[in-house]
Structure formats: C-alpha cells, structure tokens
C-alpha positions in Angstrom: 71.6 102.7 83.3 73.4 103.1 86.6 71.5 103.7 89.8 72.4 104.1 93.4 71.0 102.9 96.7 69.5 105.4 99.1 72.0 107.4 100.9 70.3 107.2 104.3 70.9 103.5 104.7 74.6 103.1 103.7 77.8 103.2 105.6 78.3 106.6 107.4 81.3 107.7 105.3 81.2 105.3 102.3 79.8 106.1 98.9 76.5 104.4 97.8 77.0 101.1 96.1 76.1 101.2 92.4 74.0 98.4 90.9 73.6 97.5 87.3 70.2 97.3 85.6 67.6 99.1 83.6 64.7 101.2 84.6 62.9 98.1 86.0 65.9 96.7 87.8 65.4 96.1 91.5 67.7 98.1 93.8 69.6 96.2 96.6 67.8 95.9 99.9 68.8 98.6 102.4 71.1 97.6 105.3 69.5 97.7 108.8 71.0 100.8 110.2 70.2 100.7 114.0 72.7 98.0 115.0 75.3 99.5 112.6 74.9 103.0 114.1 75.2 101.6 117.6 78.5 99.8 116.9 80.1 102.7 114.9 78.9 105.7 117.0 82.2 105.9 118.9 84.5 105.4 115.9 82.5 107.9 113.8 82.6 110.5 116.6 86.4 110.1 116.8 87.1 110.5 113.1 84.3 112.6 111.6 83.4 115.0 114.4 86.1 117.6 115.1 86.4 118.9 118.7 87.2 122.3 117.3 84.3 124.7 117.6 85.9 128.0 116.6 85.9 129.5 113.2 83.5 129.2 110.3 81.8 125.9 109.6 83.7 123.6 107.2 82.8 123.9 103.5 83.2 120.1 102.9 81.7 117.6 105.4 84.2 115.1 106.8 82.2 112.2 105.3 83.0 113.5 101.8 86.6 113.9 102.7 86.8 110.3 104.0 85.0 109.1 100.8 87.8 110.7 98.8 90.5 109.0 100.8 88.8 105.7 100.3 88.7 106.4 96.6 92.4 107.1 96.4 93.1 104.0 98.4 90.9 101.7 96.4 91.7 103.0 92.9 95.4 103.8 93.4 95.2 107.2 91.7 97.3 110.2 92.6 95.9 112.9 94.9 95.7 115.4 92.1 93.6 113.0 90.0 90.6 112.9 92.3 87.3 113.3 90.4 85.4 116.6 90.6 82.7 114.9 92.6 85.0 115.0 95.6 86.5 117.9 97.5 89.6 119.5 96.1 92.6 117.3 96.5 94.4 119.9 98.7 91.5 119.7 101.2 91.5 115.9 101.2 95.2 115.6 101.7 95.2 118.2 104.5 92.6 116.2 106.5 94.4 112.9 105.7 97.5 114.5 107.1 95.7 116.1 110.1 93.9 112.9 111.1 97.2 111.0 111.1 99.0 113.6 113.1 96.5 114.1 115.8 95.9 110.4 116.3 92.2 110.4 115.4 92.8 107.8 112.6 94.6 105.4 115.0 91.8 105.8 117.6 89.0 105.2 115.1 90.9 102.1 113.7 91.3 100.7 117.2 87.7 101.3 118.1 86.6 99.5 114.9 88.8 96.6 115.7 87.4 96.3 119.2 83.8 96.4 117.8 84.7 93.7 115.2 86.2 91.4 117.9 83.1 91.8 120.1 80.8 91.1 117.2 82.8 87.9 116.6 82.3 86.9 120.2 85.9 87.6 121.3 87.4 89.9 124.0 88.3 93.4 123.0 92.0 92.9 123.8 93.9 89.9 122.3 96.1 87.6 124.2 98.0 86.3 121.1 99.3 87.9 118.0 101.3 87.1 114.8 104.1 89.2 113.4 105.7 89.2 109.9 107.0 91.6 107.3 106.4 92.2 103.6 108.9 93.7 101.2 107.2 96.2 98.7 108.8 97.6 95.6 109.3 101.3 95.7 108.6 104.0 93.1 110.3 107.2 92.0 108.7 109.5 94.6 111.7 109.3 96.8 111.6 109.9 100.6 113.4 108.5 103.6 113.6 104.9 104.8 114.4 103.3 101.4 116.8 100.4 100.9 117.6 97.2 99.0 116.5 93.8 100.3 119.2 91.3 99.1 117.2 88.2 99.9 114.1 89.4 97.8 116.3 91.3 95.3 113.9 94.3 95.7 114.5 98.0 96.3 111.9 99.7 98.4 110.4 99.4 101.8 109.1 96.8 104.2 105.7 96.7 105.9 105.8 95.2 109.4 102.5 94.0 110.8 101.3 92.7 114.1 97.9 91.1 113.8 95.6 89.1 116.1 94.5 85.6 115.4 91.7 86.8 113.2 94.0 88.9 111.0 93.1 92.4 112.4 96.0 94.8 112.6 97.2 95.6 116.0 100.3 97.6 114.9 102.0 98.6 111.7 105.4 100.0 110.8 107.0 100.9 107.5 110.8 101.0 107.2 113.6 100.5 104.7 113.8 97.1 103.0 117.4 96.8 103.9 116.5 96.6 107.6 116.5 93.0 109.0 113.2 91.6 110.3 114.5 91.4 113.9 115.4 95.1 114.0 112.2 96.1 112.2 110.2 94.1 114.7 111.8 96.0 117.6 110.8 99.3 115.9 107.2 98.0 115.6 106.9 96.7 119.2 107.2 100.1 121.0 106.4 100.9 124.6 103.2 102.6 123.4 102.1 99.5 121.6 102.7 97.4 124.6 100.6 99.7 126.8 97.7 99.5 124.3 97.8 95.6 124.4 97.8 94.8 128.1 96.5 91.2 127.6 99.0 90.2 125.0 101.3 87.3 126.1 102.2 85.2 123.0 103.7 86.0 119.6 103.8 83.6 116.7 106.6 84.3 114.1 108.8 82.7 111.5 112.4 81.6 111.7 113.7 85.2 111.1 112.6 86.3 114.6 114.6 83.7 116.6 117.7 84.3 118.6 118.2 87.9 119.8 114.7 89.1 119.1 113.2 86.3 121.1 115.3 87.2 124.1 114.6 90.9 123.7 110.8 90.3 123.5 110.8 88.2 126.6 113.0 90.5 128.6 111.8 93.9 127.4 108.1 93.2 126.6 107.3 90.1 128.6 106.0 88.3 125.6 106.8 84.7 124.7 107.8 84.1 121.0 106.8 80.8 119.4 108.0 79.7 116.0 105.7 77.1 114.4 107.6 74.5 112.4 106.7 71.5 110.3 106.5 68.3 112.4 109.6 66.2 111.9 110.7 68.7 109.3 113.2 67.8 106.6 113.5 64.2 107.5 113.3 63.4 103.8 116.8 64.9 103.4 118.2 61.9 105.4 116.1 59.3 103.7 113.8 58.8 106.8 110.6 59.6 104.9 109.4 60.5 101.5 109.7 64.1 100.3 106.4 66.0 101.0 104.5 67.4 98.0 102.3 70.4 97.8 101.7 73.3 100.1 101.8 72.6 103.8 100.0 75.0 106.2 101.9 76.1 109.3 99.9 77.0 112.4 99.1 80.7 112.9 101.7 81.9 110.4 99.2 82.0 107.5 97.0 84.5 109.4 99.3 87.5 108.8 99.9 86.4 105.2 96.2 86.6 104.6 96.2 90.1 106.0 98.8 91.1 103.5 96.5 89.7 100.8 93.6 91.8 102.1 95.8 94.9 101.9 96.9 94.0 98.4 93.3 94.5 97.2 93.8 98.2 97.7 95.7 99.4 94.6 97.4 102.2 96.5 99.2 99.5 98.4 100.3 97.5 95.4 103.6 99.4 95.5 105.0 102.0 97.9 103.8 105.2 96.5 104.1 107.3 99.7 107.0 109.7 100.2 106.8 109.4 104.0 106.7 106.1 105.9 104.1 107.6 108.2 101.7 108.0 105.3 102.3 104.3 104.4 101.2 103.3 107.9 98.2 105.6 107.6 97.2 103.9 104.3 97.3 100.5 106.0 95.0 101.8 108.8 92.6 103.2 106.2 92.5 99.9 104.3 91.9 97.9 107.4 89.2 100.3 108.5 87.4 99.8 105.3 87.6 96.0 105.7 86.3 96.2 109.2 83.4 98.5 108.2 82.3 96.0 105.7 82.4 93.3 108.4 80.2 95.3 110.7 77.7 95.9 107.9 77.5 92.2 107.3 77.1 91.5 111.0 74.3 94.2 111.2 72.5 92.6 108.3 
C-alpha cells in the first residue's frame, strides 16, 4: 500500500514524498517548517505569487503548476503526457513560458542560490567561478541553434555553464554544438551577468578558453582566467618520469563536471528535447532550483 506524508510539512511547491509500507508502516518524520519557510519566503513570493490582481482568480494554484513542471523535468515525459492529477498541459506550459519571459524564474533561482550559500556559511556573491560546456545530442524536434560538433562527433547543442566553487549555477547558455567554446563563453558572459556578479574576479577553465578568450575576459569583464594543469605534465613523453596511471583530479575543473552530472539526473536533460534554446536554459534553472530546495530542506532538518 502506498501512503503519503502530510501536505502541511512538505516543500512549498513539491509533491508529497511517497513511502512504501503496509497499514502499520511508519510514515517519515515531518520536516521542521519554520526555518524552511524563513529561507524560502522571498523565492516563493517571486515565483508563486503573481503581482497581477485584476481578473478572476486562477483556477489552478501556482504550486500545482510548479509540481507539473518538476514532473516533466524529472520524468522526461512530453508536455502532452502529463497525468490527470496535474493541471492541463496547456496551462502548465503557458506558466512555464510566462515565468521564463518575465524573469521570475531567474529571480527565484538566484534567491535560492543566495540562501544556499548563506546556509553553507559563504557570502551571497561569489568571488570565483568555473566555466565549461557540455555537448548534448539533439532530437527530431528541430528549432534554431543546432549544429555538429566535429570533436565529439555529435549533432545537437552545447550547454555552457558558469558555476561557483560549490557547483551552483551562476549563468547558463544553450547554443549550437558547432560553436567553439571560446565564442560560446562570450555569449554566456554578458554585461547583465557581469552586473549580477559584482564580486567575481577569477575564472577557472580548461585549455579551450586560452588565447583570445583570456584577453577578452580580462579587458572586457575585468576577470582573470586561470587554467589548472597537471604539475610537470607530460614529462613521461620525454622519459623524465613514469607514465601516470589512473584518473588525476585537476583543481576546480571537476566542480562544473559534477554540476553536469547533477543535471543529468533529470531525464528531460538527458538529451536536448527543447525546440527553443531559451527553454533549455529554463530547464537548467528548474533542475538546479529543485536541487537547492532539497539542500535547504536538509539544512532546516
């Protein structure tokens, strides 16, 4: 028999967590809600409370709409395949589109990131970040910004991420896979992003971001670009040392790779199913918001 935890003690816009057991099974303990509400009050107000006061009251509460978006993201199903327990898919997609266009999704995501950083004992604005891209195989939905990556031998799009040293997303961009990383990074690091990160001074990147991009970042954005490398790398080629075995961790560069692994847990992001690149960015923000919500719940407990 399948039961559910009490709705009054769960995440504001997340579905109750099912637990397996019979009639005598013990339900999971409720999560302390006071610290959780205190940390998420601003983010919930930005996303779930509409400033519009005219017209009739909405038929479907925003919490149920957000539940449906999380379901699509986590399960990877199409919009038209939403279960009947959720609002109609047209309503869900309309609010998904609206929250992306008016900037409420971005604002709620940034508020959550600031709360998570404060809960971890760090400042709200980071001073260092890591940048990298991920090539994702496309599907038959079509749409702009699609290309072929000759290095990865993959047709689709690239996801460019800028994350802090803890792996939280600071900026995201989706573009054609044929675009080089240096040009894609310049698309990502816009003037608007620079204004939202006033304390940022240092970027860690891989070898693809050297040369022209490093000069551009220092001159146009005022950020120093550092490329971590192996100490005394490739000396084994000249017989000066033995060839290293196994996997060697490079400082800072693994952080963004871990973030890509977090995003890969959402089946909607396993491939590029979105027709518009802007929707792909929105799905990344939804996925990271879900991860940060769970972190805040754990911190509140």
